[in-house]
Steps between C-alpha positions, in 0.01 A plus 500: 500500500339805341142389564561443872686831536206687351238315704687566826518875441178588322265706718149367567219730394229612745137389495208699364127436487347464154138462394419159359456640147867611497659188648563298184869416475581636846682314779283414798641612838247343735336164546145483367264297719166347416214724602284193566481142389554448128261408363278650773231235444458164332512621139333343199752435221266406210153585376261221585278378783590468867376185672572280801742220411352284779157521339648418160683197639165388639383448144321826422556596131234771456499834681254786513686822422340734752712815451784661313797650681740738332838620621491790741182412689459330840485123504166329457411166657361169378147468639484121473718203413386463137545863406778689322599859447633621167832673570739718305881503513617708794180462699485392863426132546138470623442366850431130496693444174850363464526407132466695176395305190607684182256575217642222283402228747123554532194577290264773611130513410202654686730592792602137548869408462565138405855379559675322214674168547844665499417752774761488779364539851808569711470724809615855429547432134540830309513685830798694631489472877501802723855599600662261252729773360589698812385587849505828698845586632683293239730699267385472140797708376830570671712812492740510205277357228445686174139600456393365163134460401433187714660660806298820452185286499607339827557840660153605388350180643650594837290816493797738469449818299869585537812313598857580605761455226859606440544852377605508137873565459589838351736411216703724271651357182784720378715433194824690450696586188538773240455245222138424590216659301129475579271309262337740257789751509754559218807280537858532375721224367701478823195481727269218614141485613422516870328162532625336819306731728176430317560126532564536874188710555291258295630202697435663837152606391430144389594376847243735652725782622304821462729788602778486240662815361730528199797738466791557261822658633788613278864416569548827685638470851306792644175390341553142618570614855193724520253256344626197688479691829140592418406141417673357807303733724159410361522133401502155650698363206716665235571289193782628281561375149859556388791690647611230747793348308859624524510734203609863518140622486357236734457754780208347687685299771725798584209742533290257700785468748520879528126504576546260789381184331673192644630263237395146590653338195627590154537226239350152514657185356239460228446554129336713388483763773840484667525878570180505711518737798292503820498740791283655771454867587480603868123564480450147364475549124626192315716585201540253215759585238417282201737457204409695189484207259134410442512127578714562810251762612200269464674203660614696805158660534317166506764314701567759772291816489149356476565243777640781716188712455287196582705450818458868587125443494537209747351272237539128483801407290448412135703192414653446156371221279717190461491409131691276260692635200339409166839519325862498618692815583852450368816598684521507874506825695763618749233695688123500540333580170149602403359373170170627354251222432165437339270256682363219283306179557614161376273222374438386858391849608815572702632855510849544360728802466631563147821708520514819292869593496540874429784664310640657815325688781406784264285280277163601642323364189580148627265557794191538280271205555698363793336424835797560726845355557662200665784524748786265412760426769873512425634175358770391256283287272201596284141489628323206335142479384289416806726695740285634784541871568314771687294725275405860576224669303533849363 
């Protein structure tokens, strides 16, 4: 299986320390422990008055508001049983109080709060107890998680100004071919625009990979050998678009072998993307030879390359989404096939995958507006509406 072969050989990246401000999207490489109890005190959850529920259950309905307590100041204390302290959300619960009555449930006049009939007097109502979220020594985050905004907040709550994460992979995206012309440059009738590389770079950038370079190499054996050697020496991953089929000018596999790159596999029983190539250089650079057709390139990138880079960062695995087809896909497949889809919701709010069948693997226009692709297993019969398949996002 191609995925397993890649995962077993991909090199794991080392750890680096990053300041908290630069951790968004990074892969955590250490457990993050609570600095202290969270919350560190009995915390008020609503604006209102803090009282003793025992006193209230004794029949007291009027309370003298003797002080106001904001968040960020030490806790006050009730001086007597019939008193209350006005409290703000986030404040410490005053000593002697165990219940917060919200503004809507009392009337306040001349510093006297009169409880309404609907006031609820439960102990620790509208109070988050000390240590309810976490306690010192308990891991709040474990190594391998992706640091999105909520996780960054948790790291900050642990008092950490920096944290250890996986080093970003150094990636080179190189397309090969004399027929490719850069956007913005004059183009001849027999030439095509160099678009695959820009799609690959955009996809990797969208996944949070920061160190991605872009190169174009002509179908010249000497140039290919020199540039590929340079990229193999300075990269963690080399992604090649084109040049891996069996045509006369598909020189990449031959040159990679000359440069000492071990071929792990060449060709996968799938459509599109059958000519995909994968190998490893002696220093540990992973080489992905993606087919030159645009849809095959994007499918192989999302199905194999991105998961491999995630694995290299020792990140927790991202599982595909199981989703039902919104329409049938006619004709069975003799091998695994990838079909672009657009995610829609039915009347019941369920997510469904609407197939967008392209006119061959070169029809990149068919990808516009799609959300990803489904993986359909080999079978003789067609895939009916409602067929459950794994979906991978672009």
